[in-house]
C-alpha positions as CSV (number, residue, x, y, z in Angstrom):
1,M,89.2,59.9,23.2
2,I,89.0,59.6,19.4
3,K,89.5,55.7,19.7
4,D,86.9,55.6,22.5
5,N,84.5,57.5,20.2
6,Q,85.2,55.3,17.3
7,T,84.8,52.1,19.3
8,Q,81.4,53.3,20.5
9,F,80.3,54.1,16.9
10,D,81.6,50.5,15.9
11,R,79.6,48.9,18.4
12,L,76.3,50.8,17.6
13,Q,77.0,49.9,13.9
14,V,77.2,46.2,14.9
15,V,73.9,46.4,16.7
16,I,72.1,48.3,13.8
17,D,73.5,45.7,11.2
18,G,72.1,42.9,13.5
19,L,68.8,44.4,13.6
20,V,68.8,45.2,9.9
21,I,69.6,41.4,9.2
22,I,66.7,40.3,11.5
23,I,64.3,42.8,10.0
24,S,65.3,41.9,6.3
25,Y,64.8,38.1,6.9
26,W,61.3,38.7,8.5
27,I,60.4,40.8,5.5
28,A,61.6,38.2,3.1
29,W,59.4,35.6,4.8
30,M,56.5,37.8,4.8
31,I,56.8,38.6,1.2
32,K,56.9,35.0,0.3
33,F,54.5,33.4,2.5
34,I,51.9,36.4,3.4
35,S,51.9,38.7,0.4
36,P,49.7,38.0,-2.6
37,W,52.7,37.9,-5.1
38,F,53.7,34.2,-4.4
39,S,51.9,31.0,-4.2
40,H,52.0,29.8,-0.3
41,G,52.0,26.1,-0.8
42,G,54.8,23.3,-0.7
43,E,57.5,25.2,1.0
44,G,55.0,26.8,3.4
45,A,55.1,23.4,5.3
46,L,57.8,24.7,7.6
47,S,56.6,27.0,10.4
48,F,57.3,30.6,10.7
49,G,59.2,29.7,14.1
50,Y,61.4,27.3,12.2
51,Y,62.5,30.0,9.7
52,M,63.1,32.4,12.6
53,Q,65.2,30.0,14.4
54,Q,67.7,30.0,11.4
55,L,68.5,33.7,12.6
56,L,70.5,32.2,15.5
57,Y,73.2,31.2,12.8
58,I,72.5,33.6,10.1
59,V,73.1,36.8,12.1
60,P,76.5,35.6,13.7
61,L,77.6,34.4,10.2
62,Y,76.6,37.8,8.5
63,L,78.4,39.8,11.2
64,V,81.5,37.9,10.8
65,L,81.3,38.3,7.1
66,Y,80.7,42.1,7.4
67,Y,83.9,42.1,9.7
68,G,85.9,40.2,7.0
69,C,84.7,42.6,4.4
70,G,85.9,45.7,6.3
71,L,82.4,47.0,7.1
72,F,83.4,47.7,10.7
73,D,86.8,49.0,10.1
74,S,87.2,52.6,11.4
75,N,88.9,53.8,8.4
76,R,86.7,52.0,5.8
77,L,84.5,54.9,4.4
78,K,86.6,55.9,1.6
79,G,83.3,56.4,-0.3
80,R,79.6,55.1,-0.5
81,R,80.3,53.2,-3.7
82,L,83.1,51.1,-1.9
83,E,80.8,50.4,1.1
84,I,78.0,49.3,-1.0
85,A,80.3,47.0,-2.9
86,N,81.5,45.5,0.5
87,I,77.7,45.0,1.5
88,V,77.1,43.2,-1.7
89,K,80.2,41.0,-1.2
90,A,79.3,40.1,2.3
91,N,75.8,39.2,1.6
92,T,76.7,37.3,-1.6
93,L,79.3,35.2,0.6
94,G,76.4,34.8,3.2
95,V,74.0,33.5,0.9
96,L,76.4,31.0,-0.6
97,V,77.4,29.6,2.8
98,I,73.8,29.2,3.7
99,I,73.0,27.5,0.6
100,L,76.0,25.2,1.0
101,V,75.1,24.4,4.7
102,L,71.3,24.0,4.2
103,Y,71.1,22.3,1.0
104,V,74.3,20.5,0.6
105,L,75.3,19.4,4.1
106,L,72.0,19.3,6.0
107,K,69.9,18.3,3.2
108,Q,67.1,20.8,4.1
109,M,65.3,20.9,0.7
110,H,62.2,22.5,2.0
111,I,63.5,25.7,3.1
112,S,62.5,28.3,0.5
113,R,65.0,29.4,-2.0
114,T,62.7,32.4,-2.8
115,V,63.2,33.4,0.9
116,L,66.8,33.5,0.6
117,G,66.8,35.4,-2.8
118,I,64.5,38.1,-1.3
119,F,66.5,38.2,1.9
120,F,69.7,38.9,0.0
121,V,68.1,41.8,-2.1
122,T,66.2,43.3,1.0
123,N,69.2,43.0,3.3
124,C,71.5,44.8,0.8
125,V,69.0,47.6,0.2
126,M,68.1,48.0,3.9
127,D,71.7,47.9,5.2
128,T,72.8,50.5,2.6
129,A,69.9,52.8,3.5
130,A,70.6,52.4,7.3
131,R,74.3,53.5,7.0
132,N,73.3,56.5,4.8
133,L,70.7,57.5,7.3
134,I,73.4,57.3,10.1
135,R,75.5,59.5,8.0
136,M,72.6,62.0,7.7
137,I,71.8,62.0,11.4
138,Q,75.6,62.6,12.2
139,K,75.8,65.4,9.7
140,R,72.7,67.1,11.1
141,M,74.1,66.8,14.8
142,R,77.5,68.3,13.8
143,K,75.7,71.2,12.1
144,T,74.0,71.9,15.5
145,G,77.2,71.8,17.3
146,Y,76.2,68.8,19.3
147,N,79.0,66.6,20.8
148,Q,81.8,68.4,19.0
149,K,85.2,68.8,20.9
150,Y,87.6,71.9,20.1
151,M,91.3,71.1,19.9
152,L,94.5,73.0,19.7
153,L,97.8,71.5,18.1
154,V,101.2,72.4,19.6
155,G,103.9,72.0,17.0
156,Y,103.9,72.0,13.3
157,S,105.2,68.9,11.6
158,R,104.1,66.2,9.2
159,A,102.3,64.6,12.1
160,T,100.1,67.8,12.4
161,E,99.1,67.5,8.8
162,E,98.4,63.7,9.1
163,Y,96.4,64.4,12.2
164,I,94.3,67.1,10.6
165,D,93.6,65.0,7.5
166,R,92.3,62.1,9.7
167,I,90.2,64.5,11.7
168,Q,88.5,66.1,8.6
169,A,88.0,62.7,6.9
170,N,86.1,61.4,10.0
171,P,83.8,64.0,11.1
172,Q,81.8,61.5,13.0
173,W,84.5,61.7,15.6
174,G,83.2,65.2,16.4
175,Y,86.6,67.0,16.6
176,V,87.3,70.4,15.4
177,V,90.9,71.9,15.2
178,R,90.9,75.4,16.3
179,G,94.5,76.3,15.3
180,I,98.1,75.4,15.7
181,L,101.0,77.0,17.8
182,D,104.6,76.7,16.5
183,D,107.7,78.6,16.8
184,H,109.2,78.1,13.3
185,V,106.1,78.7,11.1
186,A,104.8,82.0,10.5
187,A,101.4,83.1,12.1
188,G,98.5,83.2,9.5
189,T,99.9,80.0,7.6
190,T,97.1,77.6,6.9
191,Y,96.7,73.9,6.3
192,R,93.2,72.6,5.1
193,G,91.7,75.6,6.7
194,V,93.5,75.3,10.0
195,K,95.5,78.4,11.0
196,V,98.8,78.9,12.7
197,L,97.8,81.2,15.6
198,G,101.2,82.2,17.0
199,R,104.1,80.8,19.1
200,I,103.9,78.0,21.6
201,A,104.6,80.5,24.4
202,N,101.3,82.0,23.6
203,L,99.4,78.9,24.9
204,M,98.1,80.4,28.1
205,V,96.9,83.5,26.1
206,V,95.2,81.4,23.5
207,L,93.4,79.0,25.9
208,P,90.9,81.2,27.4
209,E,89.9,82.7,24.0
210,S,89.4,79.4,22.1
211,R,87.3,77.5,24.8
212,L,89.5,74.2,24.2
213,D,88.5,70.8,25.2
214,E,91.9,69.1,24.4
215,I,95.4,69.8,23.2
216,A,97.5,67.6,21.0
217,I,101.2,67.9,21.1
218,T,102.5,67.2,17.5
219,L,106.0,68.7,17.6
220,G,108.5,67.8,15.0
221,L,111.3,65.1,15.7
222,N,114.0,67.7,15.8
223,E,112.1,69.5,18.8
224,Y,111.7,66.4,21.0
225,F,114.2,67.9,23.6
226,R,111.4,70.5,24.4
227,L,108.9,67.9,25.0
228,E,109.3,67.8,28.9
229,E,108.8,71.6,28.9
230,I,105.9,71.7,26.6
231,V,104.0,68.8,28.3
232,A,104.4,70.7,31.6
233,L,103.0,73.7,30.1
234,C,100.0,72.0,28.5
235,E,99.3,70.3,31.8
236,K,99.3,73.6,33.7
237,S,96.5,74.6,31.4
238,G,94.3,72.1,33.1
239,V,93.0,70.8,29.6
240,H,93.2,67.2,28.6
241,T,96.6,66.7,26.7
242,K,97.7,64.1,24.2
243,F,100.9,63.3,22.3
244,I,101.2,62.4,18.6
245,P,104.7,61.3,17.6
246,D,106.4,62.5,14.5
247,Y,107.9,59.2,13.0
248,Y,107.1,59.7,9.4
249,N,110.8,60.5,8.6
250,I,112.1,57.4,10.2
251,I,109.3,54.8,9.7
252,P,107.6,55.1,6.1
253,T,104.8,52.9,6.9
254,K,101.5,52.4,9.0
255,P,102.6,51.7,12.5
256,Y,100.2,50.9,15.3
257,T,100.6,51.0,19.1
258,E,99.7,48.6,21.9
259,D,99.6,48.8,25.7
260,L,102.1,46.5,27.5
261,Q,101.1,46.8,31.1
262,G,101.4,50.6,30.9
263,L,104.3,50.7,28.4
264,P,103.3,52.0,25.0
265,V,104.8,50.0,22.2
266,I,104.9,51.2,18.6
267,N,105.0,48.5,16.2
268,I,106.6,49.7,13.0
269,R,104.4,47.9,10.6
270,Y,100.7,46.9,10.9
271,V,100.2,43.3,9.4
272,P,96.5,42.3,9.7
273,L,97.5,38.7,9.3
274,S,99.4,38.7,12.5
275,N,96.0,38.8,14.2
276,T,94.9,35.3,15.2
277,F,91.4,35.5,14.0
278,N,92.4,37.0,10.4
279,A,95.2,34.3,10.3
280,M,92.5,31.6,11.1
281,I,89.9,32.7,8.5
282,K,92.8,32.9,5.8
283,R,94.0,29.4,6.6
284,I,90.4,27.9,6.5
285,T,90.0,29.6,3.1
286,D,93.3,28.1,1.9
287,V,92.5,24.6,3.1
288,V,88.8,24.6,1.8
289,G,89.8,26.6,-1.3
290,S,92.8,24.3,-2.3
291,M,90.8,21.1,-1.8
292,V,88.1,22.3,-4.1
293,C,90.6,23.7,-6.7
294,I,92.3,20.2,-6.7
295,V,89.0,18.5,-7.6
296,L,88.0,21.1,-10.2
297,F,91.3,21.2,-11.9
298,S,92.3,17.4,-11.7
299,P,91.4,16.9,-15.3
300,V,93.6,19.7,-16.4
301,M,96.5,18.3,-14.1
302,L,95.9,15.1,-15.6
303,L,96.3,16.2,-19.2
304,A,99.2,18.3,-18.2
305,A,101.1,15.3,-16.7
306,I,100.5,13.4,-19.9
307,G,101.7,16.1,-21.9
308,V,105.0,16.5,-19.9
309,K,105.7,12.7,-19.9
310,C,105.0,12.5,-23.5
311,T,107.2,15.3,-24.8
312,S,110.2,15.3,-22.8
313,P,112.2,12.8,-20.6
314,G,112.6,13.6,-16.9
315,P,110.3,14.0,-13.7
316,L,106.8,15.0,-14.0
317,I,107.0,17.3,-10.9
318,Y,109.7,19.9,-10.5
319,K,110.7,20.9,-7.1
320,Q,112.4,24.1,-6.4
321,T,113.5,25.7,-3.0
322,R,111.7,28.9,-2.3
323,V,111.8,31.2,0.7
324,G,108.6,31.5,2.5
325,L,106.9,32.6,6.0
326,H,109.5,33.8,8.6
327,N,112.4,33.5,5.9
328,R,111.7,29.5,6.1
329,S,112.7,27.5,2.9
330,F,110.3,24.9,1.4
331,E,110.1,22.9,-1.6
332,M,107.7,24.4,-4.2
333,F,105.9,22.0,-6.7
334,K,105.6,22.7,-10.5
335,F,104.8,20.8,-13.6
336,R,108.2,20.5,-15.2
337,S,108.2,22.9,-18.2
338,M,112.0,23.0,-19.0
339,E,114.6,20.6,-20.0
340,I,116.6,19.0,-17.4
341,Q,119.6,21.1,-16.4
342,K,122.4,21.2,-13.8
343,E,121.3,22.7,-10.5
344,S,124.2,25.2,-10.6
345,Q,123.0,26.4,-14.1
346,E,119.5,26.7,-13.0
347,K,119.3,28.4,-9.7
348,K,120.9,31.7,-10.6
349,A,119.2,32.1,-14.2
350,W,116.0,34.0,-14.8
351,T,113.7,32.4,-17.6
352,V,113.6,34.9,-20.4
353,K,111.5,35.4,-23.5
354,D,111.9,32.6,-26.1
355,D,114.2,30.6,-23.6
356,P,115.4,27.5,-25.4
357,R,115.3,25.6,-22.1
358,V,111.4,25.7,-22.1
359,T,109.9,22.8,-23.8
360,R,106.9,22.9,-26.3
361,I,104.2,21.7,-23.8
362,G,106.0,23.8,-21.2
363,R,105.5,27.0,-23.1
364,I,101.8,26.5,-23.1
365,M,101.6,25.6,-19.6
366,R,103.7,28.6,-18.4
367,K,101.6,31.0,-20.6
368,T,98.4,29.8,-19.0
369,S,99.9,29.2,-15.5
370,I,98.9,25.5,-15.7
371,D,102.5,24.6,-14.4
372,E,101.6,26.4,-11.2
373,L,98.6,24.0,-10.4
374,P,100.6,21.6,-8.2
375,Q,101.2,24.3,-5.8
376,L,97.8,23.7,-4.6
377,F,99.3,20.9,-2.7
378,N,101.8,23.5,-1.1
379,V,98.7,25.4,0.0
380,L,97.3,22.2,1.5
381,K,100.3,21.6,3.3
382,G,100.7,25.1,4.8
383,D,103.8,26.2,3.0
384,M,101.9,28.6,0.7
385,S,98.6,30.5,0.7
386,L,96.2,30.9,-2.3
387,I,96.8,34.6,-2.1
388,G,100.0,36.3,-1.3
389,P,103.4,37.6,-2.3
390,R,105.1,35.2,-4.8
391,P,108.0,33.3,-3.2
392,E,111.5,33.6,-4.6
393,R,114.5,31.5,-4.7
394,P,117.1,31.9,-1.9
395,F,119.8,33.3,-4.3
396,F,117.5,36.1,-5.5
397,V,116.2,36.8,-1.9
398,E,119.8,37.4,-0.6
399,K,120.5,39.7,-3.7
400,F,117.2,41.7,-3.3
401,R,117.4,42.0,0.4
402,E,120.6,44.1,-0.1
403,E,119.3,46.2,-3.3
404,I,115.6,46.8,-2.5
405,P,114.6,48.6,0.6
406,R,111.8,46.6,2.7
407,Y,112.0,43.5,0.5
408,M,112.2,41.3,3.3
409,I,108.8,42.3,4.7
410,K,107.0,40.1,2.2
411,H,108.1,37.0,4.3
412,Q,106.1,38.2,7.3
413,V,103.0,36.5,5.5
414,R,102.6,33.1,3.6
415,P,103.7,33.2,0.0
416,G,100.8,32.8,-2.5
417,M,100.1,31.2,-5.7
418,T,98.8,34.6,-7.0
419,G,98.8,38.0,-5.5
420,W,98.3,41.8,-6.0
421,A,101.2,42.3,-7.9
422,Q,100.5,39.6,-10.5
423,V,96.7,40.7,-11.1
424,N,98.4,44.1,-11.7
425,G,100.6,42.8,-14.3
426,Y,103.9,42.5,-12.3
427,R,104.8,39.0,-13.3
428,G,107.8,37.6,-15.1
429,D,110.4,40.0,-16.3
430,T,108.9,43.1,-14.8
431,S,110.1,45.7,-12.2
432,I,110.9,44.0,-8.9
433,R,110.4,47.3,-7.1
434,K,106.8,47.8,-8.2
435,R,106.1,44.3,-7.4
436,I,107.4,44.7,-3.9
437,D,105.2,47.9,-3.6
438,C,102.3,45.8,-4.5
439,D,103.1,43.1,-2.1
440,L,103.7,45.5,0.8
441,Y,100.3,47.1,0.0
442,Y,98.6,43.5,0.2
443,I,100.5,42.8,3.4
444,E,99.4,46.2,5.2
445,N,95.8,46.2,3.7
446,W,94.8,42.6,3.9
447,T,91.0,41.8,4.3
448,F,89.1,38.8,3.3
449,S,87.3,41.0,0.7
450,L,90.7,41.8,-0.9
451,D,91.5,38.1,-1.1
452,V,88.3,37.6,-3.0
453,K,88.9,40.6,-5.3
454,I,92.3,39.1,-6.0
455,L,90.8,35.7,-6.9
456,F,88.2,37.2,-9.3
457,L,91.0,39.3,-11.0
458,T,93.2,36.3,-11.3
459,V,90.5,34.5,-13.3
460,F,90.3,37.4,-15.7
461,R,93.9,38.6,-15.8
462,G,96.2,36.3,-14.0
463,F,96.1,32.9,-15.7
464,V,97.1,34.3,-19.1
465,N,99.9,36.9,-18.9
466,K,102.1,38.2,-21.6
467,N,105.0,38.5,-19.3
468,A,105.0,34.8,-18.4
469,Y,107.8,33.1,-20.2
């Protein structure tokens, strides 16, 4: 029921956002060509109808960007500032794509840049206002008790607390928890204002008094032997019943469920990039981004190549075996920054501060991450991504998989040139465990907007790093 309610709210939000985009674009045209604030010559040669035809492409583009920036996620409302930031991100990307397509690819120079600028500001303001208005309406509806459902939880466990947390964090669902029944927690105990009313056997007494719409079974894992008995008791009440498993002690992550022709399947870890659409968006971004970066950084790479060849004998490019997606090995490219050494000596050794093996030009390249630029070709090949967990050598993968819990989960996505760990300072000789925590956060919370954020942070934090030796 909660999922159904949220689905309806999400669909309504998509419709409202689409209407806001259309109205904002129309207002932008009106301000430019009808209002007295701008001259109406030159760019006005194009008809109103031609401008409105562009909405056939603009509306779907913006809705896709809103989806990519997390504006349709059911758990996105962590705060208004975050939502506003995501609205601005999506609109900025939208305007950049429109400019690229219209002015660079299609050479449509007569379409007004002023209209696009006004549209950007108007759409950001109106979409923010519309979402705040929806919040106010929902709040008013809840105060009047409209469309609320009252629940009772049977069993006290961590799942009980997690469920109450989510219900209270998403009041738009319209659910109110009236109380908890449990045989091991004293009556009167409260959690976030929800009180334990008594023992489970009191269910048939509590039901008439509470006017309940739903019952949720939230037994602890050690009481699952009673599940059949309690399900029968709840079903006897005639009230809609649901079951919330208490798996937090054995699955320390964010699982999700799917229906396999009537068989419920719990996936232990949610990986957004396992979704085909998300993976496609990320791969397109990688291909386009790597080609653009190869062109932009080609002068830097040329200078680096000359520096390597002039300062030490040996190959220009250093290839090293790393472990990537699905535990497959690949050859990662770097500008050679160290003296030539035997493979047996190299493969098991970390680079340390003031390492004598690093050349003079190599020290500069490693400090500024210039030695990593050839990995843009790894990205283009599909071995790596622009953003993701950094890949490691096979020797260290075997070592860490035994020492660090959940280490191997990082191989469920493509490794990256930079990542959440790197922009947070975990690079070089830093804590492996904290680095893995950052990698897992990225894997479980991936969004297109998070990738954009990491790219920006890489520019300001990632290129030059005190821990890069």
